[in-house]
DSSP file (Angstrom, degrees, kcal/mol; ACC not computed):
  #  RESIDUE AA STRUCTURE BP1 BP2  ACC     N-H-->O    O-->H-N    N-H-->O    O-->H-N    TCO  KAPPA ALPHA  PHI   PSI    X-CA   Y-CA   Z-CA
    1    1 A M              0   0    0      0, 0.0    33,-0.0     0, 0.0     2,-0.0   0.000 360.0 360.0 360.0 140.1    0.0    0.0    0.0
    2    2 A K     >  -     0   0    0      1,-0.1     4,-0.9     4,-0.0     0, 0.0  -0.305 360.0-116.1 -80.0 164.9    1.3    3.5   -0.9
    3    3 A A  H  > S+     0   0    0      1,-0.2     4,-2.2     2,-0.2     5,-0.2   0.847 104.9  70.2 -70.4 -34.9    1.9    6.1    1.8
    4    4 A R  H  > S+     0   0    0      1,-0.2     4,-2.4     2,-0.2    -1,-0.2   0.897  96.4  47.5 -57.6 -49.3   -0.7    8.4    0.6
    5    5 A P  H  > S+     0   0    0      0, 0.0     4,-2.6     0, 0.0    -1,-0.2   0.917 112.5  51.2 -57.2 -40.7   -3.8    6.3    1.6
    6    6 A R  H  X S+     0   0    0     -4,-0.9     4,-1.9     2,-0.2    -2,-0.2   0.889 108.8  50.3 -63.5 -38.6   -2.4    5.8    5.0
    7    7 A S  H  X S+     0   0    0     -4,-2.2     4,-2.3     2,-0.2    -1,-0.2   0.896 110.9  49.5 -66.7 -39.6   -1.8    9.5    5.4
    8    8 A V  H  X S+     0   0    0     -4,-2.4     4,-2.5    -5,-0.2     5,-0.2   0.921 109.0  53.5 -64.7 -42.4   -5.5   10.2    4.4
    9    9 A E  H  X S+     0   0    0     -4,-2.6     4,-2.2     1,-0.2    -1,-0.2   0.886 110.3  45.8 -62.3 -38.1   -6.7    7.6    6.8
   10   10 A R  H  X S+     0   0    0     -4,-1.9     4,-2.3     2,-0.2    -1,-0.2   0.907 113.4  49.7 -69.8 -38.4   -4.8    9.3    9.7
   11   11 A K  H  X S+     0   0    0     -4,-2.3     4,-2.2     2,-0.2    -2,-0.2   0.883 111.6  48.2 -66.3 -38.4   -6.0   12.7    8.7
   12   12 A V  H  X S+     0   0    0     -4,-2.5     4,-2.7     2,-0.2     5,-0.3   0.933 110.9  51.7 -69.5 -43.6   -9.7   11.5    8.5
   13   13 A A  H  X S+     0   0    0     -4,-2.2     4,-2.6    -5,-0.2    15,-0.5   0.919 111.0  47.7 -57.4 -44.4   -9.3    9.9   11.9
   14   14 A A  H  X S+     0   0    0     -4,-2.3     4,-1.8     2,-0.2    -1,-0.2   0.914 111.9  49.3 -63.2 -43.9   -8.0   13.2   13.3
   15   15 A C  H  X S+     0   0    0     -4,-2.2     4,-1.4     2,-0.2    -2,-0.2   0.923 115.3  43.3 -60.4 -48.8  -10.8   15.2   11.8
   16   16 A L  H  X S+     0   0    0     -4,-2.7     4,-2.9     1,-0.2    -2,-0.2   0.892 111.0  55.2 -69.1 -38.8  -13.4   12.8   13.1
   17   17 A S  H  X S+     0   0    0     -4,-2.6     4,-1.9    -5,-0.3    -1,-0.2   0.873 103.5  55.1 -63.0 -35.7  -11.8   12.5   16.5
   18   18 A Q  H  X S+     0   0    0     -4,-1.8     4,-1.1     2,-0.2    -1,-0.2   0.912 111.6  44.0 -66.1 -39.6  -11.9   16.3   16.9
   19   19 A H  H  X S+     0   0    0     -4,-1.4     4,-0.9     1,-0.2     3,-0.3   0.914 111.6  54.0 -71.0 -42.0  -15.7   16.2   16.3
   20   20 A F  H  <>S+     0   0    0     -4,-2.9     5,-3.2     1,-0.2     3,-0.3   0.826 102.1  57.8 -60.3 -31.8  -16.1   13.3   18.6
   21   21 A A  H ><5S+     0   0    0     -4,-1.9     3,-1.2     1,-0.2    -1,-0.2   0.866 101.7  54.7 -67.8 -36.2  -14.4   15.0   21.4
   22   22 A E  H 3<5S+     0   0    0     -4,-1.1    -1,-0.2    -3,-0.3    -2,-0.2   0.762 109.7  48.1 -69.1 -20.3  -16.9   17.8   21.2
   23   23 A L  T 3<5S-     0   0    0     -4,-0.9    -1,-0.3    -3,-0.3    -2,-0.2   0.307 119.3-114.9 -92.6   2.3  -19.6   15.0   21.6
   24   24 A Q  T < 5S+     0   0    0     -3,-1.2     2,-0.3     1,-0.2    -3,-0.2   0.906  71.9 138.1  58.7  44.8  -17.6   13.6   24.5
   25   25 A L      < -     0   0    0     -5,-3.2    -1,-0.2    -8,-0.2    -2,-0.1  -0.803  60.2 -91.7-111.6 157.6  -16.9   10.4   22.5
   26   26 A S        -     0   0    0     -2,-0.3    20,-0.2     1,-0.1    18,-0.1  -0.306  45.8-109.8 -63.6 149.5  -13.7    8.4   22.2
   27   27 A P        -     0   0    0      0, 0.0     2,-0.3     0, 0.0    -1,-0.1  -0.379  26.1-129.3 -77.8 164.4  -11.4    9.2   19.5
   28   28 A V        -     0   0    0    -15,-0.5     2,-0.3    -2,-0.1   -11,-0.2  -0.803  20.4-165.3-110.7 156.8  -10.8    7.0   16.4
   29   29 A E        -     0   0    0     -2,-0.3    13,-2.5   -12,-0.0     2,-0.1  -0.960  30.6 -95.4-137.3 153.5   -7.5    5.9   15.0
   30   30 A R  B     -A   41   0A   0     -2,-0.3    11,-0.3    11,-0.2    10,-0.1  -0.472  38.5-126.6 -65.1 138.0   -6.3    4.3   11.8
   31   31 A I        -     0   0    0      9,-2.9     2,-2.4    -2,-0.1    -1,-0.1  -0.801  19.2-142.6 -86.0 114.3   -6.0    0.5   12.2
   32   32 A P        +     0   0    0      0, 0.0     2,-0.4     0, 0.0    -1,-0.1  -0.365  58.4 115.6 -84.6  68.0   -2.4   -0.2   11.1
   33   33 A V    >   -     0   0    0     -2,-2.4     3,-0.8     7,-0.1     2,-0.2  -0.979  55.1-141.2-135.5 125.0   -3.0   -3.5    9.3
   34   34 A L  T 3  S+     0   0    0     -2,-0.4     0, 0.0     1,-0.2     0, 0.0  -0.527  81.1  20.0 -81.1 149.7   -2.4   -4.0    5.7
   35   35 A G  T 3  S+     0   0    0      1,-0.2    -1,-0.2    -2,-0.2     2,-0.0   0.648  82.5 154.4  75.5  14.6   -4.8   -6.1    3.6
   36   36 A R    <   -     0   0    0     -3,-0.8    -1,-0.2     1,-0.1     4,-0.0  -0.369  37.6-156.0 -76.3 161.4   -7.7   -6.0    5.9
   37   37 A T  S    S+     0   0    0      2,-0.0    -1,-0.1    -2,-0.0    78,-0.1   0.479  72.7  67.1-107.2  -8.4  -11.3   -6.4    4.7
   38   38 A G  S    S-     0   0    0      1,-0.3    74,-0.0    77,-0.1    78,-0.0   0.120  99.6 -35.7 -94.0-150.7  -12.9   -4.5    7.5
   39   39 A P        -     0   0    0      0, 0.0    -1,-0.3     0, 0.0    12,-0.3  -0.232  38.2-142.8 -69.0 160.1  -12.9   -0.9    8.6
   40   40 A D  S    S+     0   0    0     10,-2.7    -9,-2.9    -3,-0.1     2,-0.3   0.616  85.5  51.7 -92.1 -20.0   -9.8    1.4    8.3
   41   41 A L  B    S-A   30   0A   0      9,-1.1     9,-0.3   -11,-0.3   -11,-0.2  -0.866  91.7-102.9-121.0 153.1  -10.6    3.2   11.5
   42   42 A T        -     0   0    0    -13,-2.5     2,-0.5    -2,-0.3     8,-0.2  -0.235  37.8-117.8 -65.5 165.8  -11.4    2.0   15.0
   43   43 A I        -     0   0    0      6,-0.1     2,-0.1   -15,-0.1     6,-0.1  -0.914  31.1-172.0-111.9 128.0  -14.9    2.0   16.1
   44   44 A N    >   -     0   0    0     -2,-0.5     3,-1.5     4,-0.3   -16,-0.1  -0.308  49.9 -69.3-107.6-164.3  -16.0    4.2   19.1
   45   45 A E  T 3  S+     0   0    0      1,-0.3    -2,-0.0    -2,-0.1   -20,-0.0   0.741 126.6  65.3 -62.1 -26.3  -19.2    4.5   21.1
   46   46 A L  T 3  S-     0   0    0    -20,-0.2    -1,-0.3     2,-0.1   108,-0.1   0.811 101.8-133.9 -68.6 -28.8  -21.1    6.1   18.0
   47   47 A G    <   +     0   0    0     -3,-1.5    77,-2.9     1,-0.3     2,-0.3   0.594  42.8 162.4  91.2  10.0  -20.6    2.8   16.2
   48   48 A L  E     -b  124   0B   0     75,-0.2     2,-0.7     1,-0.1    -4,-0.3  -0.512  25.1-159.2 -71.2 129.0  -19.4    4.2   12.8
   49   49 A V  E     -b  125   0B   0     75,-2.8    77,-2.2    -2,-0.3     2,-0.4  -0.895  21.8-166.4-106.9  98.8  -17.7    1.4   10.8
   50   50 A I  E     -b  126   0B   0     -2,-0.7   -10,-2.7    -9,-0.3    -9,-1.1  -0.738  24.0-174.4-106.2 128.8  -15.6    3.4    8.4
   51   51 A D  E     -b  127   0B   0     75,-2.1    77,-2.4    -2,-0.4     2,-0.5  -0.974  20.7-148.1-112.6 124.6  -13.8    2.4    5.2
   52   52 A V  E     -b  128   0B   0     -2,-0.5     2,-0.5    75,-0.2    77,-0.2  -0.843  12.6-171.4 -96.6 125.9  -11.7    5.2    3.8
   53   53 A K  E     +b  129   0B   0     75,-3.2    77,-2.7    -2,-0.5     2,-0.6  -0.957  11.0 171.8-117.4 110.7  -11.3    5.3    0.0
   54   54 A S  E     +b  130   0B   0     -2,-0.5     2,-0.3    75,-0.2    77,-0.2  -0.915  31.8 132.3-119.2 101.5   -8.7    7.8   -1.4
   55   55 A R    >   -     0   0    0     75,-1.8     3,-1.1    -2,-0.6    -2,-0.1  -0.990  67.2-124.8-150.6 152.4   -8.5    7.0   -5.1
   56   56 A L  T 3  S+     0   0    0     -2,-0.3     4,-0.1     1,-0.2    75,-0.1   0.667 109.1  69.0 -71.2 -14.1   -8.6    8.6   -8.5
   57   57 A E  T 3   +     0   0    0      2,-0.1    -1,-0.2     3,-0.0    47,-0.1   0.639  70.0 108.5 -78.0 -14.0  -11.5    6.2   -9.3
   58   58 A V  S <  S-     0   0    0     -3,-1.1     2,-0.0    72,-0.2    71,-0.0  -0.498  85.8-109.6 -62.8 121.1  -13.8    8.1   -6.8
   59   59 A P    >   -     0   0    0      0, 0.0     3,-1.0     0, 0.0     4,-0.3  -0.292  15.8-143.9 -58.9 129.0  -16.2   10.0   -9.2
   60   60 A K  G >  S+     0   0    0      1,-0.2     3,-1.6     2,-0.2     4,-0.3   0.761  92.2  75.9 -60.2 -26.1  -15.6   13.7   -9.3
   61   61 A T  G >  S+     0   0    0      1,-0.3     3,-1.5     2,-0.2    -1,-0.2   0.808  82.8  62.4 -57.2 -35.6  -19.3   14.2   -9.7
   62   62 A I  G <  S+     0   0    0     -3,-1.0    -1,-0.3     1,-0.3    -2,-0.2   0.685 103.4  50.3 -68.2 -16.5  -20.1   13.4   -6.0
   63   63 A F  G <  S+     0   0    0     -3,-1.6    -1,-0.3    -4,-0.3    -2,-0.2   0.438  88.4  87.8 -98.3  -0.5  -18.0   16.5   -4.9
   64   64 A Q    <   +     0   0    0     -3,-1.5    -2,-0.1    -4,-0.3    -1,-0.1   0.907  64.7  85.2 -72.1 -39.0  -19.8   19.0   -7.4
   65   65 A P  S    S-     0   0    0      0, 0.0    33,-0.0     0, 0.0     5,-0.0  -0.399  70.3-149.2 -62.6 137.6  -22.8   20.0   -5.2
   66   66 A S        +     0   0    0     -2,-0.1     4,-0.1     3,-0.0    -2,-0.0   0.625  62.9 102.6 -84.4 -14.8  -21.6   22.9   -3.0
   67   67 A G  S    S-     0   0    0      1,-0.1    15,-0.1     2,-0.1     3,-0.1  -0.220  77.7-123.3 -66.4 159.1  -23.9   22.1   -0.1
   68   68 A P  S    S+     0   0    0      0, 0.0    14,-2.1     0, 0.0     2,-0.5   0.794  97.4  45.3 -73.7 -27.8  -22.5   20.4    3.0
   69   69 A V  E    S-C   81   0B   0     25,-0.2    27,-2.5    12,-0.2     2,-0.4  -0.979  70.3-167.4-126.7 128.2  -25.0   17.5    2.9
   70   70 A V  E     -Cd  80  96B   0     10,-3.2    10,-3.1    -2,-0.5     2,-0.6  -0.950  10.8-155.3-119.6 126.0  -25.7   15.7   -0.3
   71   71 A D  E     -Cd  79  97B   0     25,-2.3    27,-2.6    -2,-0.4     8,-0.2  -0.911   7.3-161.7-101.5 119.0  -28.6   13.2   -0.9
   72   72 A F        -     0   0    0      6,-2.4    28,-1.7    -2,-0.6     7,-0.1   0.646  14.2-146.9 -80.7 -14.3  -27.7   10.9   -3.7
   73   73 A R        +     0   0    0      5,-0.4     2,-0.2    26,-0.2     6,-0.1   0.861  50.3 136.2  52.4  40.0  -31.1    9.7   -4.6
   74   74 A D  S >  S-     0   0    0      4,-0.2     3,-1.3    25,-0.1    -1,-0.1  -0.440  73.7 -86.7-106.2-176.6  -29.8    6.3   -5.5
   75   75 A E  T 3  S+     0   0    0      1,-0.3    26,-0.1    -2,-0.2    -2,-0.0   0.761 127.2  50.2 -65.0 -27.4  -31.1    2.7   -4.7
   76   76 A L  T 3  S-     0   0    0     -4,-0.0    69,-0.3     2,-0.0    -1,-0.3   0.504 105.5-128.3 -92.2  -3.6  -29.2    2.6   -1.4
   77   77 A H    <   -     0   0    0     -3,-1.3    68,-3.3     1,-0.2    69,-0.3   0.961  41.8-175.9  54.0  57.0  -30.5    6.0   -0.3
   78   78 A L  E     - E   0 144B   0     66,-0.2    -6,-2.4    67,-0.1    -5,-0.4  -0.581  16.9-161.3 -87.3 148.7  -27.1    7.3    0.5
   79   79 A V  E     -CE  71 143B   0     64,-3.2    64,-2.2    -2,-0.2     2,-0.4  -0.969   5.3-154.1-125.0 140.7  -26.3   10.7    2.0
   80   80 A G  E     -CE  70 142B   0    -10,-3.1   -10,-3.2    -2,-0.4     2,-0.4  -0.965   7.9-172.2-119.6 135.8  -22.8   12.4    1.9
   81   81 A I  E     -CE  69 141B   0     60,-2.0    60,-2.8    -2,-0.4   -12,-0.2  -0.992  27.0-120.2-128.6 124.8  -21.6   14.9    4.4
   82   82 A R  E >   - E   0 140B   0    -14,-2.1     3,-1.6    -2,-0.4    58,-0.2  -0.335  19.4-127.8 -61.6 141.4  -18.4   16.9    3.9
   83   83 A L  G >  S+     0   0    0     56,-2.1     3,-1.6    53,-0.4    54,-0.2   0.849 110.1  58.7 -58.4 -35.8  -15.8   16.3    6.6
   84   84 A K  G 3  S+     0   0    0     53,-2.3    -1,-0.3     1,-0.3     3,-0.2   0.677 112.4  42.5 -70.5 -13.4  -15.4   20.0    7.2
   85   85 A D  G X  S+     0   0    0     -3,-1.6     3,-2.3    52,-0.3    -1,-0.3  -0.051  75.3 129.9-115.7  28.1  -19.2   20.0    8.0
   86   86 A I  G X   +     0   0    0     -3,-1.6     3,-2.1     1,-0.3     4,-0.3   0.710  57.9  74.3 -60.5 -23.8  -19.2   16.8   10.1
   87   87 A Y  G >  S+     0   0    0      1,-0.3     3,-0.6    -3,-0.2    -1,-0.3   0.703  86.8  66.2 -65.1 -16.1  -21.0   18.4   12.9
   88   88 A L  G X  S+     0   0    0     -3,-2.3     3,-1.3    -6,-0.2    -1,-0.3   0.504  74.5  91.4 -78.4  -7.0  -24.1   18.2   10.6
   89   89 A L  G <  S+     0   0    0     -3,-2.1    -1,-0.2     1,-0.3    63,-0.2   0.903  97.9  29.5 -54.9 -43.7  -24.0   14.4   10.8
   90   90 A T  G <  S+     0   0    0     -3,-0.6     2,-0.3    -4,-0.3    -1,-0.3   0.126 107.3  90.3-107.6  21.8  -26.3   14.4   13.8
   91   91 A E  S <  S-     0   0    0     -3,-1.3     2,-0.4    64,-0.0    61,-0.1  -0.879  77.3-119.4-115.6 148.1  -28.3   17.5   13.0
   92   92 A E        +     0   0    0     -2,-0.3     2,-0.3    60,-0.1    -2,-0.1  -0.702  54.2 145.3 -75.6 133.9  -31.5   17.9   10.9
   93   93 A C        -     0   0    0     -2,-0.4     2,-0.1    -5,-0.0    -5,-0.0  -0.969  51.9 -77.0-160.8 170.1  -30.7   20.2    8.0
   94   94 A D        -     0   0    0     -2,-0.3     2,-0.3     1,-0.0   -25,-0.2  -0.466  44.1-151.3 -73.2 147.4  -31.5   20.8    4.3
   95   95 A T        -     0   0    0     -2,-0.1     2,-0.5   -27,-0.1   -25,-0.2  -0.889  10.4-130.1-120.9 154.3  -29.9   18.5    1.8
   96   96 A Q  E     -d   70   0B   0    -27,-2.5   -25,-2.3    -2,-0.3     2,-0.2  -0.927  28.0-131.3-105.1 123.6  -28.9   19.1   -1.8
   97   97 A S  E     -d   71   0B   0     -2,-0.5     2,-0.3   -27,-0.2   -25,-0.2  -0.480  23.2-177.3 -78.9 141.3  -30.1   16.4   -4.2
   98   98 A L        -     0   0    0    -27,-2.6     2,-1.4    -2,-0.2    -2,-0.0  -0.920  21.9-144.3-139.6 113.0  -27.8   14.8   -6.7
   99   99 A D        +     0   0    0     -2,-0.3     2,-0.4     2,-0.0   -26,-0.2  -0.624  52.5 138.5 -72.8  98.4  -29.2   12.2   -9.1
  100  100 A F        +     0   0    0    -28,-1.7     2,-0.4    -2,-1.4    -2,-0.1  -0.999  31.9 178.9-149.7 139.1  -26.2   10.0   -9.2
  101  101 A S        -     0   0    0     -2,-0.4     2,-0.4   -27,-0.1     3,-0.1  -0.997   3.9-174.7-139.0 137.9  -25.4    6.3   -9.1
  102  102 A S     >  -     0   0    0     -2,-0.4     4,-2.6     1,-0.1     5,-0.2  -0.983  20.3-153.5-137.7 124.6  -22.0    4.7   -9.2
  103  103 A A  H  > S+     0   0    0     -2,-0.4     4,-2.2     1,-0.2    -1,-0.1   0.852  99.2  54.3 -61.1 -35.7  -21.5    1.0   -9.4
  104  104 A L  H  > S+     0   0    0      2,-0.2     4,-2.3     1,-0.2    -1,-0.2   0.941 110.4  42.4 -63.6 -52.0  -18.1    1.4   -7.7
  105  105 A I  H  > S+     0   0    0      1,-0.2     4,-2.9     2,-0.2     5,-0.2   0.911 113.6  53.9 -62.7 -39.6  -19.4    3.2   -4.7
  106  106 A H  H  X S+     0   0    0     -4,-2.6     4,-2.5     1,-0.2    -1,-0.2   0.921 109.5  47.7 -56.3 -44.2  -22.3    0.9   -4.6
  107  107 A Q  H  X S+     0   0    0     -4,-2.2     4,-2.4     2,-0.2    -2,-0.2   0.910 113.3  47.5 -64.0 -44.5  -19.8   -2.1   -4.5
  108  108 A W  H  X S+     0   0    0     -4,-2.3     4,-2.4     2,-0.2     5,-0.2   0.914 114.5  46.5 -64.5 -43.8  -17.7   -0.5   -1.8
  109  109 A Y  H  X S+     0   0    0     -4,-2.9     4,-2.9     2,-0.2     5,-0.2   0.964 113.6  47.1 -63.1 -51.2  -20.7    0.4    0.4
  110  110 A V  H  X S+     0   0    0     -4,-2.5     4,-2.5    -5,-0.2     5,-0.2   0.914 112.8  50.7 -58.9 -46.4  -22.3   -3.1    0.0
  111  111 A H  H  X S+     0   0    0     -4,-2.4     4,-1.9     1,-0.2    -1,-0.2   0.926 113.8  43.1 -59.3 -45.8  -19.0   -4.8    0.8
  112  112 A M  H  X S+     0   0    0     -4,-2.4     4,-2.6     1,-0.2    -1,-0.2   0.893 113.3  52.8 -70.0 -36.4  -18.5   -2.7    4.0
  113  113 A D  H  X S+     0   0    0     -4,-2.9     4,-3.0     1,-0.2    -1,-0.2   0.880 106.7  52.4 -69.3 -36.4  -22.2   -3.1    5.0
  114  114 A E  H  X S+     0   0    0     -4,-2.5     4,-1.8    -5,-0.2    -1,-0.2   0.928 111.4  47.3 -67.8 -39.8  -21.8   -7.0    4.7
  115  115 A W  H  X S+     0   0    0     -4,-1.9     4,-2.6    -5,-0.2     5,-0.4   0.953 112.1  50.8 -60.8 -47.2  -18.7   -6.8    7.0
  116  116 A T  H  X S+     0   0    0     -4,-2.6     4,-3.2     1,-0.2     7,-0.3   0.942 110.1  48.1 -52.7 -54.8  -20.7   -4.5    9.4
  117  117 A Q  H  < S+     0   0    0     -4,-3.0    -1,-0.2     1,-0.2    -2,-0.2   0.843 117.8  42.2 -59.4 -34.8  -23.6   -6.9    9.6
  118  118 A E  H  < S+     0   0    0     -4,-1.8    -1,-0.2    -5,-0.2    -2,-0.2   0.831 130.3  21.3 -81.6 -33.8  -21.4   -9.9   10.2
  119  119 A N  H  < S+     0   0    0     -4,-2.6    -3,-0.2    -5,-0.2    -2,-0.2   0.641 137.0  20.6-113.9 -21.3  -18.9   -8.4   12.6
  120  120 A S    ><  +     0   0    0     -4,-3.2     3,-2.9    -5,-0.4    -1,-0.2  -0.470  64.9 176.6-148.8  68.0  -20.6   -5.4   14.2
  121  121 A P  T 3  S+     0   0    0      0, 0.0    -4,-0.1     0, 0.0    -1,-0.1   0.739  83.3  46.8 -52.9 -30.5  -24.4   -5.8   13.8
  122  122 A S  T 3  S+     0   0    0     -6,-0.1    -5,-0.1     2,-0.1    -6,-0.0   0.408  94.7 107.5 -93.9   6.2  -25.3   -2.7   15.7
  123  123 A G  S <  S-     0   0    0     -3,-2.9     2,-0.5    -7,-0.3   -75,-0.2  -0.250  70.6-122.6 -80.2 169.9  -22.7   -0.6   13.9
  124  124 A I  E     -b   48   0B   0    -77,-2.9   -75,-2.8    -2,-0.0     2,-0.1  -0.954  24.3-133.5-117.5 107.2  -23.3    2.1   11.2
  125  125 A T  E     +b   49   0B   0     -2,-0.5    19,-0.5   -77,-0.2     2,-0.3  -0.388  35.2 166.3 -63.6 133.8  -21.7    1.4    7.9
  126  126 A A  E     -b   50   0B   0    -77,-2.2   -75,-2.1    17,-0.1     2,-0.3  -0.995  23.2-157.2-151.2 145.0  -19.9    4.5    6.4
  127  127 A L  E     -bF  51 142B   0     15,-2.3    15,-3.9    -2,-0.3     2,-0.5  -0.912   9.5-149.5-115.6 148.0  -17.4    5.3    3.7
  128  128 A V  E     -bF  52 141B   0    -77,-2.4   -75,-3.2    -2,-0.3     2,-0.5  -0.975  18.5-160.3-114.4 117.2  -15.1    8.3    3.4
  129  129 A L  E     +bF  53 140B   0     11,-3.0    11,-2.0    -2,-0.5     2,-0.3  -0.841  20.0 159.5-104.8 129.9  -14.5    9.1   -0.2
  130  130 A H  E     -b   54   0B   0    -77,-2.7   -75,-1.8    -2,-0.5   -72,-0.2  -0.967  29.2-142.9-144.7 151.9  -11.6   11.2   -1.1
  131  131 A R    >   -     0   0    0     -2,-0.3     3,-1.9   -77,-0.2   -75,-0.1  -0.933  42.8 -88.6-117.0 144.3   -9.5   11.9   -4.3
  132  132 A P  T 3  S+     0   0    0      0, 0.0   -77,-0.0     0, 0.0    -1,-0.0  -0.200 112.1  17.6 -52.8 141.6   -5.7   12.4   -4.1
  133  133 A R  T 3  S+     0   0    0      1,-0.3     3,-0.0    -3,-0.0    -3,-0.0   0.496  95.4 127.3  70.1   9.0   -4.6   16.0   -3.5
  134  134 A M  S <  S-     0   0    0     -3,-1.9    -1,-0.3     1,-0.1     2,-0.1  -0.695  70.7-102.0 -88.6 146.4   -8.0   17.0   -2.3
  135  135 A P    >   -     0   0    0      0, 0.0     3,-1.5     0, 0.0     4,-0.5  -0.435  27.1-126.3 -62.6 142.7   -8.3   18.8    1.0
  136  136 A I  G >  S+     0   0    0      1,-0.3     3,-1.7     2,-0.2   -53,-0.4   0.870 107.7  62.4 -59.6 -36.5   -9.5   16.4    3.7
  137  137 A G  G 3  S+     0   0    0      1,-0.3   -53,-2.3   -54,-0.2   -52,-0.3   0.729  99.3  56.1 -60.9 -20.7  -12.3   18.7    4.6
  138  138 A A  G <  S+     0   0    0     -3,-1.5    -1,-0.3   -55,-0.2    -2,-0.2   0.583  84.3 106.2 -87.1  -8.5  -13.8   18.3    1.2
  139  139 A A    <   -     0   0    0     -3,-1.7   -56,-2.1    -4,-0.5     2,-0.5  -0.267  69.6-123.0 -66.4 158.9  -14.0   14.5    1.4
  140  140 A L  E     -EF  82 129B   0    -11,-2.0   -11,-3.0   -58,-0.2     2,-0.7  -0.913   6.8-147.5-111.4 131.9  -17.4   13.0    1.9
  141  141 A L  E     -EF  81 128B   0    -60,-2.8   -60,-2.0    -2,-0.5     2,-0.5  -0.877  26.0-159.9 -90.1 117.1  -18.6   10.8    4.6
  142  142 A I  E     +EF  80 127B   0    -15,-3.9   -15,-2.3    -2,-0.7     2,-0.3  -0.858  24.3 143.1-108.3 130.1  -21.2    8.5    3.0
  143  143 A L  E     -E   79   0B   0    -64,-2.2   -64,-3.2    -2,-0.5   -17,-0.1  -0.951  51.0 -79.0-152.7 170.2  -23.8    6.6    4.9
  144  144 A S  E  >  -E   78   0B   0    -19,-0.5     4,-2.4    -2,-0.3   -66,-0.2  -0.379  32.7-123.8 -74.0 150.2  -27.4    5.5    4.4
  145  145 A L  H  > S+     0   0    0    -68,-3.3     4,-2.2   -69,-0.3     5,-0.2   0.904 114.4  54.3 -58.8 -40.3  -30.2    7.9    5.1
  146  146 A E  H  > S+     0   0    0    -69,-0.3     4,-2.0     1,-0.2    -1,-0.2   0.921 108.4  46.8 -59.3 -46.4  -31.6    5.4    7.6
  147  147 A N  H  > S+     0   0    0      1,-0.2     4,-1.9     2,-0.2    -1,-0.2   0.868 109.2  54.5 -67.6 -34.8  -28.4    5.3    9.5
  148  148 A R  H  X S+     0   0    0     -4,-2.4     4,-2.1     2,-0.2    -1,-0.2   0.937 107.5  51.8 -63.9 -41.9  -28.1    9.1    9.5
  149  149 A R  H  X S+     0   0    0     -4,-2.2     4,-2.8     1,-0.2    -2,-0.2   0.909 107.0  53.0 -58.7 -43.2  -31.6    9.2   11.0
  150  150 A R  H  X S+     0   0    0     -4,-2.0     4,-1.8     1,-0.2    -1,-0.2   0.885 108.2  49.6 -58.1 -38.1  -30.4    6.8   13.6
  151  151 A L  H  X S+     0   0    0     -4,-1.9     4,-2.1     2,-0.2    -2,-0.2   0.861 110.4  50.8 -68.6 -39.4  -27.5    9.1   14.5
  152  152 A I  H  X S+     0   0    0     -4,-2.1     4,-2.1     2,-0.2    -2,-0.2   0.919 110.1  48.5 -65.1 -43.1  -29.9   12.1   14.8
  153  153 A Q  H  X S+     0   0    0     -4,-2.8     4,-2.2     1,-0.2    -2,-0.2   0.875 108.9  54.7 -62.0 -38.9  -32.1   10.1   17.1
  154  154 A W  H  X S+     0   0    0     -4,-1.8     4,-2.4    -5,-0.2    -2,-0.2   0.910 108.6  49.0 -62.8 -42.5  -29.0    9.2   19.1
  155  155 A K  H  < S+     0   0    0     -4,-2.1    -2,-0.2     2,-0.2    -1,-0.2   0.895 109.5  51.6 -67.2 -38.4  -28.1   12.9   19.5
  156  156 A I  H  < S+     0   0    0     -4,-2.1    -1,-0.2     1,-0.2    -2,-0.2   0.899 115.4  40.4 -63.2 -40.6  -31.6   13.8   20.6
  157  157 A Q  H  <        0   0    0     -4,-2.2    -2,-0.2     1,-0.2    -1,-0.2   0.796 360.0 360.0 -77.5 -29.5  -31.6   11.1   23.2
  158  158 A W     <        0   0    0     -4,-2.4    -1,-0.2    -5,-0.2    -2,-0.2   0.417 360.0 360.0 -63.3 360.0  -28.0   11.8   24.2
């Protein structure tokens, strides 16, 4: 594995950990194992099971909407939240719709969700999609609309 993806994983973990600290949650860290099939980051009390993808193959189209929260209107009902706006993960807010479907993103999400169901059934499957040389804050945390609603409910009860 090249150094770049590992660097991105560490930066994503730092960004998320900063937000988690504000919610009084444990930080997350990069899991230093090559060739793993599960998440790239440790799982804290929030239960996010995160796979970080920093690849040129990540479609540029998903980063085009300027809003902080993007509703992909695809068959998986995915929602994307920019890491710089991660505080909106547990907040009700307006979303910007994007009619978009990607077989690659679908494959990544389904693979991670299968791992989650098998190894962490109460977990929340998520991807962080990033392109090389992109600022970390512009990367998107992708999860299902249903799981985002679970997080909003968690915040209300918390």
